[in-house]
py3Dmol code that shows the C-alpha trace and the ligand (Angstrom):
import py3Dmol

protein = """\
ATOM      1  CA  MET A   1      -0.022   0.037  -0.081  1.00  0.00           C
ATOM      2  CA  ILE A   2       2.980   2.326   0.296  1.00  0.00           C
ATOM      3  CA  ILE A   3       4.926   3.435  -2.824  1.00  0.00           C
ATOM      4  CA  LEU A   4       8.363   4.792  -2.535  1.00  0.00           C
ATOM      5  CA  ALA A   5       8.906   7.712  -4.490  1.00  0.00           C
ATOM      6  CA  LEU A   6      12.827   7.712  -4.794  1.00  0.00           C
ATOM      7  CA  ASP A   7      13.521  11.172  -6.081  1.00  0.00           C
ATOM      8  CA  VAL A   8      17.343  11.155  -5.463  1.00  0.00           C
ATOM      9  CA  TYR A   9      20.006  11.655  -8.075  1.00  0.00           C
ATOM     10  CA  GLU A  10      22.564   9.054  -6.986  1.00  0.00           C
ATOM     11  CA  ARG A  11      22.555   5.135  -7.861  1.00  0.00           C
ATOM     12  CA  ASP A  12      24.235   3.949  -4.788  1.00  0.00           C
ATOM     13  CA  ARG A  13      22.085   5.919  -2.313  1.00  0.00           C
ATOM     14  CA  ALA A  14      18.874   5.064  -4.296  1.00  0.00           C
ATOM     15  CA  LEU A  15      19.726   1.243  -4.129  1.00  0.00           C
ATOM     16  CA  LYS A  16      20.365   1.523  -0.397  1.00  0.00           C
ATOM     17  CA  ILE A  17      17.410   3.363   0.541  1.00  0.00           C
ATOM     18  CA  ALA A  18      15.335   0.950  -1.444  1.00  0.00           C
ATOM     19  CA  GLU A  19      16.825  -2.224   0.058  1.00  0.00           C
ATOM     20  CA  ASP A  20      16.548  -0.426   3.510  1.00  0.00           C
ATOM     21  CA  VAL A  21      12.785   0.201   3.371  1.00  0.00           C
ATOM     22  CA  LYS A  22      11.557  -2.649   0.893  1.00  0.00           C
ATOM     23  CA  ASP A  23       9.961  -4.741   3.607  1.00  0.00           C
ATOM     24  CA  TYR A  24       7.436  -1.775   4.169  1.00  0.00           C
ATOM     25  CA  ILE A  25       6.614  -0.886   0.586  1.00  0.00           C
ATOM     26  CA  SER A  26       4.823  -2.484  -2.295  1.00  0.00           C
ATOM     27  CA  MET A  27       6.487  -0.536  -5.130  1.00  0.00           C
ATOM     28  CA  VAL A  28       9.211   1.885  -6.035  1.00  0.00           C
ATOM     29  CA  LYS A  29       8.427   4.993  -8.155  1.00  0.00           C
ATOM     30  CA  VAL A  30      11.273   6.261 -10.234  1.00  0.00           C
ATOM     31  CA  ASN A  31      10.864   9.852 -11.549  1.00  0.00           C
ATOM     32  CA  TRP A  32      13.139  12.016 -13.720  1.00  0.00           C
ATOM     33  CA  PRO A  33      15.628  13.114 -10.997  1.00  0.00           C
ATOM     34  CA  LEU A  34      16.939   9.470 -10.653  1.00  0.00           C
ATOM     35  CA  ILE A  35      16.757   8.609 -14.069  1.00  0.00           C
ATOM     36  CA  ILE A  36      18.860  11.651 -15.099  1.00  0.00           C
ATOM     37  CA  GLY A  37      21.259  11.265 -12.237  1.00  0.00           C
ATOM     38  CA  SER A  38      21.609   7.418 -12.682  1.00  0.00           C
ATOM     39  CA  GLY A  39      20.554   6.617 -15.956  1.00  0.00           C
ATOM     40  CA  LEU A  40      17.733   4.301 -17.110  1.00  0.00           C
ATOM     41  CA  ASP A  41      19.089   0.961 -16.190  1.00  0.00           C
ATOM     42  CA  ILE A  42      18.696   1.861 -12.591  1.00  0.00           C
ATOM     43  CA  ILE A  43      14.907   0.529 -13.144  1.00  0.00           C
ATOM     44  CA  ARG A  44      16.406  -2.777 -13.858  1.00  0.00           C
ATOM     45  CA  GLU A  45      18.739  -2.761 -11.034  1.00  0.00           C
ATOM     46  CA  LEU A  46      15.967  -1.417  -8.419  1.00  0.00           C
ATOM     47  CA  LYS A  47      13.685  -4.215  -9.509  1.00  0.00           C
ATOM     48  CA  GLU A  48      16.459  -6.942  -9.224  1.00  0.00           C
ATOM     49  CA  ARG A  49      17.634  -5.723  -5.690  1.00  0.00           C
ATOM     50  CA  THR A  50      14.047  -5.462  -4.047  1.00  0.00           C
ATOM     51  CA  GLY A  51      11.993  -7.797  -5.997  1.00  0.00           C
ATOM     52  CA  LEU A  52       9.390  -5.036  -6.152  1.00  0.00           C
ATOM     53  CA  LYS A  53       7.281  -3.484  -8.936  1.00  0.00           C
ATOM     54  CA  ILE A  54       8.683  -0.508 -10.456  1.00  0.00           C
ATOM     55  CA  ILE A  55       6.596   2.591 -11.521  1.00  0.00           C
ATOM     56  CA  ALA A  56       8.311   4.846 -14.104  1.00  0.00           C
ATOM     57  CA  ASP A  57       6.758   8.468 -13.339  1.00  0.00           C
ATOM     58  CA  LEU A  58       7.648  10.192 -16.566  1.00  0.00           C
ATOM     59  CA  LYS A  59       4.418  11.896 -16.880  1.00  0.00           C
ATOM     60  CA  LEU A  60       4.485  11.431 -20.689  1.00  0.00           C
ATOM     61  CA  ALA A  61       2.574  14.013 -22.613  1.00  0.00           C
ATOM     62  CA  ASP A  62       3.648  13.796 -26.174  1.00  0.00           C
ATOM     63  CA  ILE A  63       2.186  12.671 -29.474  1.00  0.00           C
ATOM     64  CA  PRO A  64       1.429   8.865 -29.767  1.00  0.00           C
ATOM     65  CA  ASN A  65       4.477   8.041 -31.787  1.00  0.00           C
ATOM     66  CA  THR A  66       6.974   9.898 -29.493  1.00  0.00           C
ATOM     67  CA  ASN A  67       5.092   8.269 -26.371  1.00  0.00           C
ATOM     68  CA  ARG A  68       5.409   4.841 -27.866  1.00  0.00           C
ATOM     69  CA  LEU A  69       9.111   5.254 -28.678  1.00  0.00           C
ATOM     70  CA  ILE A  70       9.803   6.443 -25.078  1.00  0.00           C
ATOM     71  CA  ALA A  71       7.515   3.849 -23.538  1.00  0.00           C
ATOM     72  CA  LYS A  72       8.909   0.874 -25.240  1.00  0.00           C
ATOM     73  CA  LYS A  73      12.519   1.459 -24.009  1.00  0.00           C
ATOM     74  CA  VAL A  74      11.257   2.010 -20.409  1.00  0.00           C
ATOM     75  CA  TYR A  75       9.278  -1.140 -20.278  1.00  0.00           C
ATOM     76  CA  GLU A  76      12.218  -3.180 -21.879  1.00  0.00           C
ATOM     77  CA  VAL A  77      14.443  -2.279 -18.873  1.00  0.00           C
ATOM     78  CA  GLY A  78      11.665  -3.534 -16.700  1.00  0.00           C
ATOM     79  CA  ALA A  79       9.365  -0.817 -15.615  1.00  0.00           C
ATOM     80  CA  ASP A  80       5.983  -2.417 -14.468  1.00  0.00           C
ATOM     81  CA  TYR A  81       3.819   0.716 -15.011  1.00  0.00           C
ATOM     82  CA  ILE A  82       4.444   4.269 -16.842  1.00  0.00           C
ATOM     83  CA  ILE A  83       2.661   7.253 -15.531  1.00  0.00           C
ATOM     84  CA  VAL A  84       1.052   9.274 -18.444  1.00  0.00           C
ATOM     85  CA  HIS A  85      -0.730  12.711 -18.793  1.00  0.00           C
ATOM     86  CA  SER A  86      -4.336  12.357 -19.762  1.00  0.00           C
ATOM     87  CA  PHE A  87      -4.633  15.915 -21.179  1.00  0.00           C
ATOM     88  CA  VAL A  88      -2.880  15.089 -24.349  1.00  0.00           C
ATOM     89  CA  GLY A  89      -5.693  12.904 -25.322  1.00  0.00           C
ATOM     90  CA  LYS A  90      -6.931   9.258 -25.749  1.00  0.00           C
ATOM     91  CA  ASP A  91      -4.523   8.583 -28.668  1.00  0.00           C
ATOM     92  CA  SER A  92      -1.406   9.525 -26.833  1.00  0.00           C
ATOM     93  CA  VAL A  93      -2.476   7.577 -23.629  1.00  0.00           C
ATOM     94  CA  LEU A  94      -3.353   4.439 -25.663  1.00  0.00           C
ATOM     95  CA  ALA A  95      -0.118   4.408 -27.506  1.00  0.00           C
ATOM     96  CA  VAL A  96       1.540   3.670 -24.225  1.00  0.00           C
ATOM     97  CA  LYS A  97      -1.221   1.239 -23.125  1.00  0.00           C
ATOM     98  CA  GLU A  98      -0.742  -0.794 -26.221  1.00  0.00           C
ATOM     99  CA  ILE A  99       2.889  -1.730 -24.921  1.00  0.00           C
ATOM    100  CA  GLY A 100       2.305  -2.002 -21.112  1.00  0.00           C
ATOM    101  CA  GLU A 101       0.360  -1.002 -17.983  1.00  0.00           C
ATOM    102  CA  ILE A 102      -0.238   2.452 -17.298  1.00  0.00           C
ATOM    103  CA  ILE A 103      -1.204   5.051 -14.739  1.00  0.00           C
ATOM    104  CA  MET A 104      -3.188   8.200 -15.746  1.00  0.00           C
ATOM    105  CA  VAL A 105      -2.913  11.504 -13.975  1.00  0.00           C
ATOM    106  CA  VAL A 106      -6.611  12.793 -13.448  1.00  0.00           C
ATOM    107  CA  GLU A 107      -5.591  15.453 -10.918  1.00  0.00           C
ATOM    108  CA  MET A 108      -2.554  17.066  -9.314  1.00  0.00           C
ATOM    109  CA  SER A 109      -1.678  18.403  -5.901  1.00  0.00           C
ATOM    110  CA  HIS A 110       0.182  21.518  -6.504  1.00  0.00           C
ATOM    111  CA  PRO A 111      -1.548  25.080  -6.691  1.00  0.00           C
ATOM    112  CA  GLY A 112      -0.890  25.495 -10.468  1.00  0.00           C
ATOM    113  CA  ALA A 113      -2.894  22.339 -10.995  1.00  0.00           C
ATOM    114  CA  LEU A 114      -6.122  24.385 -10.328  1.00  0.00           C
ATOM    115  CA  GLU A 115      -5.324  26.523 -13.628  1.00  0.00           C
ATOM    116  CA  PHE A 116      -5.709  23.748 -16.232  1.00  0.00           C
ATOM    117  CA  ILE A 117      -5.562  20.175 -15.058  1.00  0.00           C
ATOM    118  CA  ASN A 118      -7.992  19.840 -12.335  1.00  0.00           C
ATOM    119  CA  PRO A 119     -10.906  21.705 -13.900  1.00  0.00           C
ATOM    120  CA  LEU A 120     -10.686  18.738 -16.389  1.00  0.00           C
ATOM    121  CA  THR A 121     -10.858  15.883 -13.763  1.00  0.00           C
ATOM    122  CA  ASP A 122     -14.263  14.745 -14.902  1.00  0.00           C
ATOM    123  CA  LYS A 123     -13.213  14.321 -18.287  1.00  0.00           C
ATOM    124  CA  PHE A 124     -10.087  12.530 -17.161  1.00  0.00           C
ATOM    125  CA  ILE A 125     -12.137  10.003 -15.069  1.00  0.00           C
ATOM    126  CA  GLU A 126     -14.410   9.339 -18.150  1.00  0.00           C
ATOM    127  CA  MET A 127     -11.347   8.542 -20.123  1.00  0.00           C
ATOM    128  CA  ALA A 128      -9.839   6.403 -17.646  1.00  0.00           C
ATOM    129  CA  ASN A 129     -13.168   4.485 -17.111  1.00  0.00           C
ATOM    130  CA  GLU A 130     -13.020   3.672 -20.849  1.00  0.00           C
ATOM    131  CA  ILE A 131      -9.166   2.945 -21.315  1.00  0.00           C
ATOM    132  CA  LYS A 132      -8.926   1.050 -18.045  1.00  0.00           C
ATOM    133  CA  PRO A 133      -5.561   1.583 -16.768  1.00  0.00           C
ATOM    134  CA  PHE A 134      -3.946   0.031 -13.600  1.00  0.00           C
ATOM    135  CA  GLY A 135      -4.604   3.140 -11.755  1.00  0.00           C
ATOM    136  CA  VAL A 136      -4.967   6.974 -11.655  1.00  0.00           C
ATOM    137  CA  ILE A 137      -3.013   9.665  -9.677  1.00  0.00           C
ATOM    138  CA  ALA A 138      -5.053  11.758  -7.392  1.00  0.00           C
ATOM    139  CA  PRO A 139      -3.945  14.403  -4.851  1.00  0.00           C
ATOM    140  CA  GLY A 140      -3.035  12.867  -1.415  1.00  0.00           C
ATOM    141  CA  THR A 141      -3.334  16.362  -0.126  1.00  0.00           C
ATOM    142  CA  ARG A 142      -7.102  16.710  -0.736  1.00  0.00           C
ATOM    143  CA  PRO A 143      -9.010  13.638   0.887  1.00  0.00           C
ATOM    144  CA  GLU A 144     -12.267  15.186  -0.501  1.00  0.00           C
ATOM    145  CA  ARG A 145     -11.050  15.045  -3.948  1.00  0.00           C
ATOM    146  CA  ILE A 146      -9.881  11.341  -3.391  1.00  0.00           C
ATOM    147  CA  LYS A 147     -13.303  10.556  -2.411  1.00  0.00           C
ATOM    148  CA  TYR A 148     -14.729  12.507  -5.319  1.00  0.00           C
ATOM    149  CA  ILE A 149     -12.704  10.459  -7.818  1.00  0.00           C
ATOM    150  CA  ARG A 150     -13.463   7.286  -6.074  1.00  0.00           C
ATOM    151  CA  GLU A 151     -17.073   7.615  -6.372  1.00  0.00           C
ATOM    152  CA  ARG A 152     -16.912   8.098 -10.134  1.00  0.00           C
ATOM    153  CA  LEU A 153     -14.144   5.842 -10.991  1.00  0.00           C
ATOM    154  CA  ASN A 154     -14.610   2.251 -11.989  1.00  0.00           C
ATOM    155  CA  GLY A 155     -14.031  -0.059  -9.166  1.00  0.00           C
ATOM    156  CA  GLU A 156     -11.214  -2.020 -10.536  1.00  0.00           C
ATOM    157  CA  ILE A 157      -9.018   0.984 -11.210  1.00  0.00           C
ATOM    158  CA  LYS A 158      -6.731   1.729  -8.429  1.00  0.00           C
ATOM    159  CA  ILE A 159      -6.047   5.255  -7.018  1.00  0.00           C
ATOM    160  CA  LEU A 160      -2.477   6.231  -6.098  1.00  0.00           C
ATOM    161  CA  THR A 161      -1.965   9.301  -4.174  1.00  0.00           C
ATOM    162  CA  PRO A 162       1.225  11.413  -3.747  1.00  0.00           C
ATOM    163  CA  GLY A 163       1.448  14.443  -1.511  1.00  0.00           C
ATOM    164  CA  ILE A 164       1.732  12.592   1.680  1.00  0.00           C
ATOM    165  CA  GLY A 165       4.226  13.771   4.305  1.00  0.00           C
ATOM    166  CA  ALA A 166       6.279  16.554   2.836  1.00  0.00           C
ATOM    167  CA  GLN A 167       3.467  18.154   0.927  1.00  0.00           C
ATOM    168  CA  GLY A 168       1.087  17.806   3.975  1.00  0.00           C
ATOM    169  CA  GLY A 169      -1.059  14.731   3.245  1.00  0.00           C
ATOM    170  CA  LYS A 170      -1.793  12.465   5.847  1.00  0.00           C
ATOM    171  CA  ALA A 171      -1.564   8.589   5.048  1.00  0.00           C
ATOM    172  CA  LEU A 172      -4.479   7.342   6.854  1.00  0.00           C
ATOM    173  CA  GLU A 173      -6.961  10.240   5.789  1.00  0.00           C
ATOM    174  CA  ALA A 174      -5.785   9.376   2.205  1.00  0.00           C
ATOM    175  CA  ILE A 175      -6.508   5.550   2.504  1.00  0.00           C
ATOM    176  CA  LYS A 176      -9.747   6.274   4.478  1.00  0.00           C
ATOM    177  CA  ALA A 177     -11.089   8.433   1.577  1.00  0.00           C
ATOM    178  CA  GLY A 178     -10.460   5.743  -0.927  1.00  0.00           C
ATOM    179  CA  ALA A 179      -6.686   5.670  -2.057  1.00  0.00           C
ATOM    180  CA  ASP A 180      -5.308   2.146  -2.619  1.00  0.00           C
ATOM    181  CA  TYR A 181      -1.665   3.147  -2.550  1.00  0.00           C
ATOM    182  CA  ILE A 182      -0.061   6.239  -0.907  1.00  0.00           C
ATOM    183  CA  ILE A 183       3.103   7.597  -2.528  1.00  0.00           C
ATOM    184  CA  VAL A 184       5.764   8.854  -0.181  1.00  0.00           C
ATOM    185  CA  GLY A 185       8.922  10.371  -1.174  1.00  0.00           C
ATOM    186  CA  ARG A 186      10.909  13.065   1.183  1.00  0.00           C
ATOM    187  CA  ALA A 187       9.285  11.893   4.362  1.00  0.00           C
ATOM    188  CA  ILE A 188      10.999   8.546   3.755  1.00  0.00           C
ATOM    189  CA  TYR A 189      14.232   9.276   1.740  1.00  0.00           C
ATOM    190  CA  SER A 190      15.068  12.418   3.533  1.00  0.00           C
ATOM    191  CA  SER A 191      14.572  10.971   7.036  1.00  0.00           C
ATOM    192  CA  GLU A 192      17.763  10.203   9.049  1.00  0.00           C
ATOM    193  CA  ASN A 193      16.445   6.686   9.316  1.00  0.00           C
ATOM    194  CA  PRO A 194      14.476   5.774   5.957  1.00  0.00           C
ATOM    195  CA  ARG A 195      13.575   2.230   7.332  1.00  0.00           C
ATOM    196  CA  GLU A 196      12.267   3.578  10.498  1.00  0.00           C
ATOM    197  CA  ALA A 197      10.159   6.309   8.736  1.00  0.00           C
ATOM    198  CA  ALA A 198       8.858   3.748   6.211  1.00  0.00           C
ATOM    199  CA  ARG A 199       7.955   1.213   9.336  1.00  0.00           C
ATOM    200  CA  ARG A 200       6.063   4.035  10.966  1.00  0.00           C
ATOM    201  CA  ILE A 201       3.908   4.828   7.996  1.00  0.00           C
ATOM    202  CA  TYR A 202       3.470   1.350   7.396  1.00  0.00           C
ATOM    203  CA  GLU A 203       2.213   0.717  11.147  1.00  0.00           C
ATOM    204  CA  GLU A 204      -0.109   3.713  10.563  1.00  0.00           C
ATOM    205  CA  VAL A 205      -1.972   2.422   7.519  1.00  0.00           C
ATOM    206  CA  LYS A 206      -1.641  -1.354   7.561  1.00  0.00           C
ATOM    207  CA  GLY A 207      -5.129  -3.061   7.924  1.00  0.00           C
ATOM    208  CA  TRP A 208      -6.778  -0.357   6.016  1.00  0.00           C
ATOM    209  CA  SER A 209      -6.035  -0.839   2.386  1.00  0.00           C
ATOM    210  CA  SER A 210      -5.914  -3.797  -0.117  1.00  0.00           C
ATOM    211  CA  GLY A 211      -2.535  -2.717  -1.795  1.00  0.00           C
TER     212      GLY A 211
END
"""
ligand_1 = """\
24
XMP
P 7.173 13.862 -2.071
O 8.506 13.914 -1.720
O 6.393 15.201 -2.200
O 7.148 13.122 -3.543
O 6.506 12.686 -1.025
C 5.956 12.811 -4.260
C 6.325 12.227 -5.680
O 5.097 12.214 -6.346
C 5.066 13.079 -7.330
N 3.993 13.970 -7.289
C 2.818 14.053 -7.975
N 2.791 13.416 -9.061
N 0.591 14.304 -9.132
C 1.618 13.534 -9.821
O 1.202 12.840 -10.787
C 0.715 15.167 -8.085
O -0.139 15.833 -7.874
C 2.011 14.936 -7.553
N 2.388 15.408 -6.451
C 3.644 14.921 -6.397
C 6.372 13.840 -7.282
O 6.927 14.208 -8.490
C 7.163 12.954 -6.426
O 8.045 12.195 -7.163
"""
view = py3Dmol.view(width=600, height=400)
view.addModel(protein, "pdb")
view.setStyle({"model": 0}, {"cartoon": {"style": "trace"}})
view.addModel(ligand_1, "xyz")
view.setStyle({"model": 1}, {"stick": {}})
view.zoomTo()
view.show()
């Protein structure tokens, strides 16, 4: 039920943190900082060292052909899921889903999301219900929005919520509102003792979610 957002640059540090906390997490999410800092092969290494599923948080938002070219390489190194933006439209999203499992962004947590992305959440949910991704990203900072999205999203589609910890979101509130997975970055990897930080969050939410 906990996904580690491993937003560090360094390969050795990333591998150490992932190994330290792997008993308490379900998946590792890799974003551009780690890919730029350590190379794409870090996905394969993390998967081998932890045995966990890997989410590539690329937030892909290009034309179908470019999305496809990028996704192919990322699935090849072992990514289990790729996060894609919904606002580019169904063809771009489907270009990735034809190759592997995807997670769609339907709402974001930062203030700027209110300008363009969040007003379109209903349309993104509609698209997700049609496309049937593994899951969608919803803001862990706003439990009422998680609940709103859960009520409209097909039951088998998972909700993954970043923004827990460093951005102010509360793990248990997000889960109670309907999140299947909580995504936690700095609250674990910037902690003096990442294993202990992960264990505390795990103890807080265990028993509440299916993830
Ligand atoms: P922290 O350190 O804040 O890391 O726990 C959060 C991770 O999740 C990503 N993130 C988001 N992704 N919609 C997204 O699609 C959001 O609203 C959102 N907020 C945070 C962030 O990039 C980091 O990897």
